[in-house]
C-alpha positions in Angstrom: 0.0 0.0 0.0 1.3 3.5 -0.9 0.0 6.6 0.7 0.9 10.2 -0.2 1.4 12.9 2.4 -0.7 15.9 1.3 0.2 19.4 2.5 -3.0 20.6 4.0 -2.5 24.1 2.5 -2.8 22.6 -1.0 -6.5 21.7 -0.3 -9.2 24.2 -0.9 -10.8 25.5 2.3 -14.0 23.5 1.5 -12.1 20.3 0.8 -10.0 20.7 4.0 -13.2 21.4 6.0 -14.8 18.3 4.6 -11.8 16.1 5.4 -11.6 17.5 9.0 -15.4 17.2 9.5 -15.3 13.6 8.3 -12.4 12.9 10.7 -14.2 14.4 13.6 -17.4 12.5 12.9 -15.7 9.1 12.9 -13.0 9.5 15.5 -13.7 8.4 19.0 -11.4 10.9 20.5 -11.4 11.5 24.3 -11.9 15.2 24.9 -12.0 14.8 28.7 -15.0 15.0 31.1 -16.6 17.7 29.0 -17.4 16.9 25.4 -16.0 19.6 23.1 -18.3 21.1 20.5 -17.6 20.7 16.8 -15.9 24.0 16.4 -13.5 23.3 19.2 -12.7 19.8 17.7 -12.2 21.4 14.3 -9.8 24.0 15.7 -7.9 21.3 17.6 -7.4 19.3 14.4 -6.4 22.4 12.4 -3.9 23.4 15.1 -2.3 19.9 14.9 -2.1 20.2 11.1 -0.7 23.7 11.2 1.8 22.6 13.9 2.9 19.5 12.0 1.8 17.1 14.7 -0.9 15.7 12.4 -0.7 15.0 8.7 -3.1 14.4 5.8 -2.5 11.3 3.7 -4.1 10.0 0.6 -4.4 6.2 0.3 -4.0 5.1 -3.4 -5.7 1.7 -2.7 -8.9 3.0 -1.1 -8.8 6.5 -2.7 -9.5 8.1 0.6 -7.9 10.9 2.6 -7.1 10.4 6.3 -5.6 12.4 9.2 -2.9 10.8 11.3 -0.7 11.9 14.1 2.7 12.6 12.5 4.3 10.0 14.7 1.6 7.3 14.3 3.3 3.9 13.9 1.0 3.0 11.0 2.8 5.5 8.9 6.0 3.6 9.5 4.4 0.4 8.2 3.3 1.8 4.8 5.2 3.5 2.1 4.7 7.3 2.3 5.4 9.1 -0.9 6.0 12.9 -0.8 
């Protein structure tokens, strides 16, 4: 499997929002005792992308885009093309 790292700034604002919204809707992320609203979650993901602690990747096989933590072990198990 080959995945491609996608600089988030290369996506249109609408496309980036769609990817982040989809990520938020399917991730079972622990936001602590108080559930964060969608805007807070969106900002947290954007901050990670902007800070480089999260990355966008496109999977050639499934033709889907995902967000991973930059140090996620799964990225070491697949070929990441730049």
